RODO-2510 file (C-alpha; in nm, 4 decimals, decimal comma):
residues 355
     n   res          X          Y          Z
     1     m    -2,8301    -1,2523     2,3185
     2     s    -2,5625    -0,9777     2,3175
     3     h    -2,4252    -1,0829     2,6596
     4     r    -2,3768    -1,4381     2,5386
     5     y    -2,1591    -1,3307     2,2463
     6     e    -1,8353    -1,1337     2,2743
     7     l    -1,6141    -0,9909     2,0016
     8     r    -1,2566    -1,1040     2,0604
     9     s    -0,9248    -1,0508     1,8894
    10     v    -0,7728    -1,3855     1,7872
    11     r    -0,4098    -1,4370     1,8890
    12     v    -0,1290    -1,5727     1,6712
    13     e    -0,1153    -1,8934     1,8723
    14     e    -0,4824    -1,9531     1,7831
    15     q    -0,4278    -1,9442     1,4058
    16     n    -0,4923    -2,3169     1,3631
    17     q    -0,8286    -2,2780     1,5343
    18     w    -0,9029    -1,9837     1,3054
    19     d    -0,8227    -2,1750     0,9877
    20     a    -1,0186    -2,4757     1,1110
    21     f    -1,3262    -2,2558     1,1556
    22     v    -1,2845    -2,0992     0,8109
    23     s    -1,2295    -2,4411     0,6516
    24     e    -1,5335    -2,5992     0,8130
    25     s    -1,7764    -2,3143     0,7457
    26     p    -1,9962    -2,3203     0,4314
    27     s    -1,9041    -1,9520     0,3811
    28     g    -1,5299    -1,9996     0,4336
    29     h    -1,2931    -1,8459     0,1788
    30     l    -0,9185    -1,8308     0,1137
    31     l    -0,9221    -1,4525     0,1567
    32     q    -1,0373    -1,5097     0,5149
    33     s    -0,7597    -1,7584     0,5930
    34     w    -0,4868    -1,6694     0,8407
    35     g    -0,2266    -1,6962     0,5664
    36     w    -0,4022    -1,4404     0,3481
    37     g    -0,3639    -1,1858     0,6263
    38     e     0,0067    -1,2690     0,6469
    39     l     0,0402    -1,2201     0,2715
    40     k    -0,1348    -0,8828     0,2689
    41     a     0,0757    -0,7709     0,5660
    42     s     0,3753    -0,7862     0,3325
    43     v     0,2254    -0,5135     0,1127
    44     g     0,1094    -0,2578     0,3647
    45     w    -0,2104    -0,4003     0,5115
    46     h    -0,2459    -0,4723     0,8820
    47     p    -0,4612    -0,7807     0,9456
    48     l    -0,6921    -0,7935     1,2435
    49     r    -0,8654    -1,1254     1,3118
    50     l    -1,1849    -1,0780     1,5084
    51     a    -1,4183    -1,3537     1,6249
    52     l    -1,7645    -1,3387     1,7748
    53     w    -1,7269    -1,5867     2,0595
    54     d    -2,0140    -1,7912     2,2031
    55     t    -1,9442    -1,7846     2,5774
    56     e    -2,2033    -2,0546     2,6430
    57     h    -2,0700    -2,3152     2,4013
    58     q    -1,7114    -2,1856     2,3992
    59     g    -1,6651    -2,1520     2,0247
    60     i    -1,6514    -1,9115     1,7301
    61     v    -1,9776    -1,8336     1,5509
    62     v    -1,8571    -1,5497     1,3252
    63     a    -1,5029    -1,4702     1,2093
    64     a    -1,3849    -1,1647     1,0189
    65     q    -1,0354    -1,0921     0,8993
    66     v    -1,0238    -0,7139     0,8793
    67     l    -0,7471    -0,5690     0,6639
    68     r    -0,6513    -0,2182     0,7725
    69     r    -0,4542     0,0387     0,5754
    70     t    -0,3408     0,3791     0,6911
    71     i    -0,3641     0,6742     0,4549
    72     a    -0,0431     0,7702     0,2751
    73     h     0,0896     1,1195     0,3556
    74     f    -0,1536     1,1553     0,6435
    75     p    -0,0598     1,1167     1,0123
    76     l    -0,1543     0,7906     1,1820
    77     q    -0,4098     0,9679     1,4011
    78     f    -0,6032     1,0687     1,0870
    79     g    -0,7387     0,7149     1,0801
    80     y    -0,7364     0,4079     0,8598
    81     l    -0,9500     0,2181     0,6097
    82     a    -1,0933    -0,1216     0,7066
    83     y    -1,1816    -0,3960     0,4586
    84     i    -1,3222    -0,7468     0,5040
    85     p    -1,2505    -0,9495     0,1866
    86     k    -1,4960    -1,2318     0,1149
    87     g    -1,6304    -1,2324     0,4679
    88     p    -1,7350    -1,2407     0,7387
    89     v    -1,7405    -1,6181     0,7825
    90     m    -2,0467    -1,7493     0,9615
    91     n    -2,1266    -2,0858     1,1137
    92     c    -2,4629    -2,0642     1,2832
    93     s    -2,8152    -2,1901     1,2237
    94     q    -3,0497    -2,0203     0,9792
    95     q    -3,2889    -1,9414     1,2634
    96     a    -3,0258    -1,7639     1,4718
    97     g    -2,8544    -1,6048     1,1726
    98     a    -3,0261    -1,2650     1,1737
    99     s    -2,9661    -1,2059     1,5442
   100     i    -2,6044    -1,3208     1,5198
   101     v    -2,5346    -1,0891     1,2256
   102     h    -2,6827    -0,7914     1,4103
   103     t    -2,4841    -0,8708     1,7251
   104     f    -2,1615    -0,9166     1,5316
   105     f    -2,1816    -0,5903     1,3362
   106     s    -2,2968    -0,3888     1,6378
   107     q    -1,9853    -0,4925     1,8266
   108     l    -1,7608    -0,4667     1,5201
   109     h    -1,8674    -0,1097     1,4387
   110     l    -1,8082    -0,0003     1,7967
   111     y    -1,4649    -0,1625     1,8012
   112     l    -1,3480    -0,0143     1,4697
   113     r    -1,4757     0,3323     1,5539
   114     q    -1,2828     0,3255     1,8803
   115     q    -0,9716     0,2142     1,6915
   116     g    -0,9926     0,5076     1,4493
   117     a    -1,1443     0,3564     1,1355
   118     l    -1,2761     0,6044     0,8781
   119     a    -1,4957     0,3483     0,7044
   120     l    -1,5558    -0,0235     0,6748
   121     q    -1,5945    -0,2098     0,3460
   122     v    -1,7337    -0,5632     0,3437
   123     e    -1,7069    -0,7737     0,0288
   124     l    -1,9484    -1,0636     0,0539
   125     a    -1,8714    -1,4089    -0,0844
   126     y    -2,2356    -1,4903    -0,1555
   127     e    -2,4137    -1,5264    -0,4878
   128     v    -2,6761    -1,2768    -0,6045
   129     d    -2,9227    -1,5571    -0,6815
   130     r    -2,9228    -1,6575    -0,3147
   131     r    -2,9730    -1,3068    -0,1802
   132     e    -3,3239    -1,3582    -0,0412
   133     s    -3,2136    -1,6337     0,1976
   134     n    -2,8880    -1,4646     0,2956
   135     k    -2,8913    -1,3047     0,6393
   136     l    -2,5820    -1,0958     0,5676
   137     a    -2,7335    -0,9509     0,2502
   138     q    -3,0566    -0,8718     0,4336
   139     y    -2,8599    -0,6937     0,7049
   140     m    -2,6667    -0,4858     0,4490
   141     d    -2,9891    -0,3790     0,2790
   142     a    -3,1521    -0,2786     0,6078
   143     t    -2,8665    -0,0747     0,7579
   144     r    -2,6328     0,2119     0,6664
   145     f    -2,4201    -0,0020     0,4359
   146     q    -2,4202     0,1187     0,0765
   147     p    -2,3029    -0,0680    -0,2361
   148     v    -1,9630     0,0553    -0,3612
   149     q    -1,7212    -0,0469    -0,6339
   150     a    -1,6103    -0,4077    -0,6002
   151     i    -1,2452    -0,4899    -0,5307
   152     q    -1,2607    -0,8603    -0,6122
   153     p    -1,4248    -0,9929    -0,9322
   154     l    -1,8035    -0,9667    -0,9344
   155     r    -1,8477    -1,2541    -1,1797
   156     t    -1,6760    -1,5885    -1,2029
   157     i    -1,7265    -1,9445    -1,3219
   158     l    -1,7687    -2,2183    -1,0628
   159     l    -1,7075    -2,5798    -1,1594
   160     d    -1,8816    -2,8498    -0,9551
   161     l    -1,6168    -3,1094    -0,8600
   162     v    -1,8560    -3,3599    -0,7034
   163     p    -1,9092    -3,5668    -1,0233
   164     c    -1,6485    -3,8274    -1,1199
   165     e    -1,3616    -3,7336    -1,3512
   166     d    -1,5239    -3,9016    -1,6510
   167     t    -1,8328    -3,6867    -1,5999
   168     l    -1,6217    -3,3725    -1,5632
   169     l    -1,4524    -3,4524    -1,8919
   170     a    -1,7850    -3,5216    -2,0602
   171     h    -1,9219    -3,1812    -1,9530
   172     m    -1,6282    -2,9908    -2,1053
   173     k    -1,6360    -2,8623    -2,4571
   174     e    -1,4980    -3,1221    -2,6964
   175     k    -1,2046    -2,8999    -2,7942
   176     w    -1,0991    -2,8763    -2,4294
   177     r    -1,0827    -3,2551    -2,3940
   178     y    -0,8885    -3,2739    -2,7219
   179     n    -0,6369    -3,0110    -2,6060
   180     i    -0,5801    -3,1897    -2,2732
   181     r    -0,4984    -3,5099    -2,4593
   182     l    -0,2883    -3,3244    -2,7184
   183     a    -0,0664    -3,1650    -2,4538
   184     g    -0,0051    -3,5047    -2,2958
   185     r     0,0707    -3,6730    -2,6290
   186     r     0,3125    -3,3986    -2,7333
   187     g     0,5191    -3,4432    -2,4175
   188     v     0,4059    -3,1564    -2,1950
   189     r     0,4894    -3,2408    -1,8332
   190     v     0,3058    -3,0964    -1,5330
   191     y     0,4645    -3,0796    -1,1870
   192     t     0,4419    -2,8623    -0,8754
   193     a     0,6931    -2,5976    -0,7702
   194     q     0,9384    -2,7300    -0,5121
   195     t     1,2016    -2,4557    -0,4884
   196     i     1,2347    -2,0796    -0,4846
   197     e     1,3988    -2,1064    -0,8259
   198     d     1,0811    -2,2706    -0,9605
   199     v     0,8818    -1,9680    -0,8440
   200     r     1,1377    -1,7293    -0,9936
   201     k     1,1108    -1,8972    -1,3336
   202     w     0,7320    -1,8837    -1,3183
   203     y     0,7482    -1,5134    -1,2308
   204     g     0,9472    -1,4549    -1,5487
   205     l     0,6546    -1,6000    -1,7424
   206     l     0,4141    -1,3825    -1,5424
   207     q     0,6078    -1,0729    -1,6491
   208     t     0,5816    -1,1863    -2,0109
   209     t     0,2099    -1,2488    -1,9740
   210     s     0,1435    -0,9113    -1,8103
   211     v     0,3055    -0,7323    -2,1040
   212     r     0,1292    -0,9466    -2,3650
   213     d    -0,2163    -0,9197    -2,2048
   214     n    -0,1759    -0,5722    -2,0506
   215     f    -0,2455    -0,6287    -1,6813
   216     g    -0,0629    -0,5335    -1,3628
   217     i     0,1233    -0,7745    -1,1360
   218     h     0,2848    -0,7731    -0,7936
   219     t     0,6562    -0,8087    -0,7239
   220     l     0,8416    -1,1400    -0,7212
   221     e     0,8647    -1,1154    -0,3422
   222     y     0,4843    -1,1062    -0,3157
   223     y     0,4349    -1,4325    -0,5054
   224     l     0,7261    -1,5966    -0,3250
   225     r     0,5619    -1,5012     0,0020
   226     a     0,2286    -1,6473    -0,1150
   227     w     0,3974    -1,9753    -0,2104
   228     q     0,5936    -1,9905     0,1160
   229     i     0,2800    -1,9268     0,3233
   230     f     0,0229    -2,1475     0,1538
   231     s     0,2141    -2,4402     0,0087
   232     p     0,3371    -2,5852     0,3428
   233     r    -0,0199    -2,5642     0,4766
   234     n    -0,1532    -2,7484     0,1694
   235     q    -0,3663    -2,4426     0,0964
   236     a    -0,2145    -2,3806    -0,2470
   237     r    -0,0061    -2,5345    -0,5232
   238     l     0,1932    -2,3746    -0,8017
   239     f     0,1479    -2,6037    -1,1014
   240     l     0,4113    -2,5782    -1,3755
   241     a     0,4179    -2,7167    -1,7285
   242     d     0,7363    -2,7706    -1,9288
   243     y     0,8394    -2,9212    -2,2597
   244     n     1,1863    -3,0715    -2,3024
   245     g     1,2993    -2,8814    -1,9940
   246     q     1,1593    -2,5431    -2,1060
   247     l     0,8995    -2,3879    -1,8775
   248     l     0,5876    -2,3045    -2,0786
   249     a     0,3197    -2,2083    -1,8269
   250     g     0,2160    -2,2145    -1,4620
   251     i    -0,0913    -2,1552    -1,2471
   252     f    -0,1216    -2,0776    -0,8762
   253     v    -0,4268    -2,2481    -0,7238
   254     g    -0,5511    -2,1932    -0,3676
   255     l    -0,7543    -2,4426    -0,1636
   256     i    -0,9530    -2,4019     0,1565
   257     a    -1,3096    -2,4669     0,2756
   258     k    -1,3578    -2,7301     0,0018
   259     q    -1,3057    -2,4644    -0,2648
   260     a    -1,0134    -2,4405    -0,5055
   261     i    -0,9420    -2,0996    -0,6611
   262     y    -0,7393    -2,0328    -0,9755
   263     l    -0,5585    -1,7210    -0,8538
   264     y    -0,2758    -1,6444    -1,0956
   265     g    -0,1712    -1,7758    -1,4368
   266     a     0,1261    -1,7193    -1,6664
   267     s     0,2375    -1,8590    -1,9997
   268     s     0,5226    -1,8277    -2,2475
   269     n     0,4934    -1,6866    -2,5977
   270     e     0,6597    -2,0047    -2,7257
   271     h     0,5122    -2,3486    -2,8038
   272     r     0,1584    -2,2261    -2,7491
   273     q     0,0419    -2,4897    -2,9990
   274     l     0,1219    -2,7541    -2,7335
   275     m    -0,1744    -2,6315    -2,5249
   276     p    -0,0009    -2,6492    -2,1841
   277     n    -0,2675    -2,4376    -2,0115
   278     y    -0,5352    -2,7006    -2,0730
   279     l    -0,3323    -2,9787    -1,9164
   280     l    -0,2364    -2,7502    -1,6260
   281     q    -0,5976    -2,6732    -1,5423
   282     w    -0,6999    -3,0372    -1,5668
   283     e    -0,4164    -3,1439    -1,3349
   284     a    -0,5171    -2,8715    -1,0884
   285     i    -0,8820    -2,9769    -1,1031
   286     q    -0,7859    -3,3399    -1,0361
   287     w    -0,5641    -3,2354    -0,7445
   288     a    -0,8383    -3,0203    -0,5916
   289     k    -1,0883    -3,3050    -0,6219
   290     r    -0,8486    -3,5505    -0,4536
   291     e    -0,8010    -3,3005    -0,1691
   292     g    -1,1748    -3,2901    -0,1034
   293     a    -1,2720    -2,9702    -0,2868
   294     t    -1,6281    -2,9614    -0,4142
   295     t    -1,5922    -2,6483    -0,6310
   296     y    -1,3245    -2,4963    -0,8539
   297     d    -1,3431    -2,1189    -0,8905
   298     f    -1,1907    -1,9841    -1,2126
   299     w    -1,1742    -1,6434    -1,0398
   300     g    -1,3026    -1,3670    -1,2533
   301     i    -1,4634    -1,3137    -1,5917
   302     p    -1,5746    -0,9913    -1,7659
   303     e    -1,8802    -0,8047    -1,6456
   304     t    -2,0784    -0,9025    -1,9557
   305     d    -2,0823    -1,1732    -2,2230
   306     d    -1,9999    -0,9161    -2,4913
   307     q    -1,7332    -1,0568    -2,7251
   308     r    -1,5824    -0,7079    -2,7483
   309     e    -1,4859    -0,7138    -2,3796
   310     a    -1,1112    -0,6802    -2,3211
   311     l    -1,1005    -1,0196    -2,1473
   312     a    -1,3384    -1,1998    -2,3822
   313     g    -1,0658    -1,4529    -2,4667
   314     v    -1,0154    -1,5324    -2,0985
   315     y    -1,3912    -1,5800    -2,0652
   316     r    -1,3970    -1,8249    -2,3563
   317     f    -1,1167    -2,0314    -2,2032
   318     k    -1,2768    -2,0459    -1,8588
   319     s    -1,6259    -2,1173    -1,9898
   320     g    -1,5160    -2,4290    -2,1765
   321     w    -1,4700    -2,6390    -1,8621
   322     g    -1,8394    -2,6917    -1,7964
   323     g    -1,8966    -2,4663    -1,4963
   324     r    -2,1724    -2,2157    -1,4295
   325     v    -2,1525    -1,8363    -1,4328
   326     v    -2,1981    -1,6783    -1,0900
   327     r    -2,2414    -1,3150    -0,9847
   328     f    -2,1527    -1,2161    -0,6280
   329     l    -2,3290    -0,9623    -0,4087
   330     g    -2,0225    -0,7407    -0,4138
   331     n    -1,8821    -0,4716    -0,1877
   332     y    -2,0621    -0,2618     0,0761
   333     e    -1,9394     0,0356     0,2760
   334     d    -2,0352     0,1960     0,6058
   335     v    -1,8707     0,5372     0,6473
   336     y    -1,7896     0,6313     1,0057
   337     r    -1,6323     0,9725     0,9341
   338     p    -1,7895     1,1204     0,6177
   339     l    -1,5787     1,4388     0,5972
   340     a    -1,2516     1,2515     0,6307
   341     m    -1,3617     1,0002     0,3674
   342     q    -1,4436     1,2826     0,1255
   343     i    -1,0855     1,4025     0,1585
   344     v    -0,9506     1,0519     0,1053
   345     r    -1,1580     0,9925    -0,2071
   346     k    -1,0757     1,3260    -0,3665
   347     v    -0,7056     1,3386    -0,2918
   348     l    -0,5570     1,0006    -0,2219
   349     l    -0,7690     0,6968    -0,2940
   350     r    -0,6606     0,5123    -0,6104
   351     p    -0,7843     0,1816    -0,7554
   352     r    -0,5734    -0,1153    -0,6468
   353     p    -0,5464    -0,4544    -0,8172
   354     s    -0,7622    -0,7304    -0,6732
   355     l    -0,5882    -1,0047    -0,4805
***
């Protein structure tokens, strides 16, 4: 088995093949796309795309985009941290799955150790309710991997896009349907960003929203880079809503592997009674469905249903669209150099925003 499969580094000129594999796999995710690695490279991560190659059938069976970060204030030879967000991506039969997973991680651990990794974190894209049939989860439980604090949201709401639009509307809360119609009647217009200036204006709203709702954001250059990477590949759209020429709100929605993801949202403090966010989401849902997506991920809700949660209002908005609440398996870590990691955790390691 191990001689048939080889771990290979994927070259830049093979990025289309990489994205095709991610897109066609049931476990594919935007955070494993080639473009996501390019985006994170702009903020200090070093992407490494590794593929377990089937030498018999000449194709990829497992792909993992490993994001590497060196430790600030420490020399390069001290080592780096390795992180696989929402991966690895697998495309193999259920029968062969366990053996493939073991072969992949055996070769991956050896490779990363040789390259100087201090530890590897793997954040799985699978649901808790499907743990028993998940070969990756079984492998994590049976090896040295230990659960650690999640980086990406542990809970979200997934909307099934397979039903027709009339059915999707019928499954929403009545107030949501009313607000979609209200925004349209009042003259709210939804369109997609076409220029850098469109993104700049949206970022102004994002700054307003971050202050109002007390959350951190990246720089303008980060979001411009995301738009410039994903929009030409039809892997994302920035939807904007205006009223009489005044920008009111905007949402950035990713799309790959038949899954749309609501990544970032911003809204003005003005004309909130026009309900632009409802029409924006509905337009994005319709777009994702036309593009072949079968699910729409609202990307993150509070850990509990407690109405006292800081993001309880966000939860109420996302839960009104008719989707189901999902909890993911979360983040696992295998420490290669325990002493070095103790130093990192005590002195340097700080929480970073997801995405």
